[in-house]
N, C-alpha and C positions, 0 to 999 in steps of 0.2 A: 700046936701053940706057936711054933715057929712060923707057920704059914699065916696065921692070924696077925702076927706082928708085922709081917711083910705087907699084908694087905692094909693094915692100919697106917703104916708109914707112907704107903703110896697114896692113900686117900688124903692124908694130911698135906702131902706135897701138892696134890692136885688142887686142893682147896686154896692153898697159899698162892699157887700160880694164877688161879682164877681171880683172886682178890688183887693180885698185882696188876693183872691185865685191866681189870675194871678201874683200878686207881689211876693207871696211866691214861686210860681213855678220858676219865673225868678231868684229869689235870690238863690234857690237851684242849678239851672243850672250854675249860675255865680260862685258858690263855687267849683263845680266839674270841671269846664273847666279851664285849666291853660293857660294863654295867652302866646303866643310865644314871647320870649325875642328878642329884636332887636339885630342885629349883632354888635359886639363890633369892632370898627375900630382899626386895628393894627397900632402901631406907625411906622412911616416911619424912615428908618435909617438916622442917621445924617452924612452928608458928610462934610469932611473938605477939603478945597482948600489950597494946599501948593504952595507957590510961591517961586521960587529960584531967588536969586539976579542975578546970571549969570549962564548960562547953562554950565554943566561940559562937557569937551571934551570926546568923546567916545574913549576908548582905541583901539589901533591898534595891532593886533596879527600878529606874524611872520608866514609865511606859514609853514604848518606842513611838517616835513621831512618824506620821505617815510621810513617805517619800514620794516625790513626783516620778512617775514612770515615763521615761522618754519614749516617745513613739518612734518606732524603727521605720525608716524610709528605705525603699529599695535603692541600692547603689547601682549606678550604671557601670556595667562591665564592658571595657573596651575589647572589641574582638581582635584577637591576635592575628596579625597579617601572616598569611602563609606564603612563604617564599622558598624557592629551591634553586640551588646553583645550577645553571645550565650545563649540560654535559660538554666536556672539553675545555672548560674555563680553567685558568691556572691562578694560583694565589701569588700575590705580590705584597710587599710591605709599603705602606703609605709613607712618603717622605715628609719632611718638615714643612715644605712649601707647596705640597700637592693639594689640589682641590679636585672635586669630581669633574669639573670641566677640563682641567689640564690632563687628567688621567684619561678621560673619554677621548680627547683629541689625540692622545698618544697611542691609544689602542683602537682607533677607528670605530668608536661606538658613541652612544649618547649618555649624558649624565643621568637622564631618567631611567635608562636601561640598567646602569650600574646601581642606582638607588633601589630599584625594585628587586634586582637579583641578589643584592647583599642585605636586604631588609634594613636599610638605613632610616626609613621613615622621614625622609627629607632632612636628615641631620648630616652635617659634614663629617667625613671620616677623620678620626684622631690620628696624629702622627704616630707611626709605629704599629698601627692596626693592620690586620690582614684583610686584604680586599681581593675579590675574585674578578678577573678580567678575561675577555676573550683572547685567544692566542693571536700573536702577530703573524700575518701572512708571510710565508717564506718568499724571499726575494731571489729571483733567478739571476745569478751573476753571469753576465755576458763575457766570454773570454776575450782578452785583449792582448796586444803585444805587437812588436814590429814584424812585418812580413819578411820573408827571405830576401836578402839583398839590400835591406835598409841599414843605415848606419846612424849612430848617435853623434852627429857632427854639427848640427846647426845650433848656433848660439843666438838667442833672441836679442835683437837690437832695439833701441828706443824707437817707438813709432810703428813697430811691426805688429801684425795680427795674423791669425791663422789663414785668412783669405790671401793675404799678400805672400805668405810663405808657401801656400799651395801653388800660387802662380809661379814662384821662383823654381819650384821643383816639379812642376807639371803634374800635380796630383790634386786631390780634393780635400776639403776640410774634414769630411767624415773619415777619410783614411788616416789623416793626421791624428784625429781624436782617438781612433781605435788603436793606432800604433803606439801612442803615448799614454794609453789607459786614462783618458780624460773624461770618458763618458759623454755627456751632452754639454759639458762645459767648454767655453771658448776663452777662458781666462789664462793668459800666459804672463810670465814675468821677465823683466830684462835680465839677461845673463843665464836664463834657463836653457838647458841642453835638450834638444828635441831629436827624435828619430825621424829621419827624412830619407827619401830614395837616394841611392848612390848614383846620381846622374849629375851632369854639369848644370849649373844654375843658368836660367835664362833671364836676362835683365831686360825688361820692357823699356824701350826708348821712345821718346816723343818724336814723331816724324813730321816735318813741315816742308812745304814747297815754297821756294823763294818766289816772290812776285816781282816780275820785271816791269819797270815803268817806261812806257813808250812816250818819248817827248816829241810831239809833232813839229816838223820843221816848216816854217811858213815859206811858201813859194812866192816869188816875185814874177809878175807878168812881164814878159819881154815883148815890146811892140815890134811889129814887122811892117815894113813899108813896101807897098806895091806901086810900081811906076807904070802907068799906062803908056802905050806907044803913041797915042795921039797928042801927046804933050799937053794934055789937059791938066786940070787941077788934080794933083796927087791925092789919093785917098789913103788914109792911114787906118789899118785894121789891127786892132789890139786883140791878140789871142792869149788866153791865160792857160797856164799849165794845169793838168788835172789835180784835184785835191788828193792828198795822201790817204791811203786806206789803213785803218787801225785794226789789228787782229787781237781780240780780247784773250787774255791768258786765263786759264782756269784758276778758281779760288784755291788757296792752300788748304790742304786737309790735315787736321791735327788729331792724332790718335789720343783719346782721353785716357788718363791714368787713374786708377782707383785711389780715392782719397784715403790716407791712413787713418785708422781708427785708434784712438788713444788706448794704450795698453794699461789694463787695470793691475 
């Protein structure tokens, strides 16, 4: 009997343990599984019934009048001129008094070339507009300055010019222009200081030969008397002295001096 009781108690414990295990498994499955929510019914739109006391009369329209149909004519489409800026051209801003001719003269081109390259269609450029022009050629600057030994000592006097100054200092006009950075200009001003060679000035003088005047001295004939020994009639023979000889002196030579050029 005691053995049966022990076996019965063990069986009951085993059954309870199995039930607990099965319950734990079912609880874990229930927690991980999300139940599908039931569909929420959408609310139906509320309709309102409108009742009119009396029906409105429907409007009557007059028959439409026939309208004139305008005939469509083909319009002339102006062909757009195709222009492109030449390579190397630079943009400038048009001034208030600028025209195509003045700009073309300034940049060594023609007004027609500027008009075509900038698509102006023969219209004048507006002040402040951007215009493309050819680049200005680079000017090669010739170095200038006084050579070694020159001094800045000559003061231009009234009536002097570069040619006269070059004679004073035994140089050339081109050397004076280069030493004073004058370029091709020959304009000098009274009181201006010029670079000149450090040499004594040579003053050209006018040389003239005095003309001697030879005054001829008239000679008087002296008569001579010859007496013949036969006591005849004496004959008188008049002999005249020889005429004076005049030696012509050379004409005076005058060295011309260059006329002064008015100083501008």
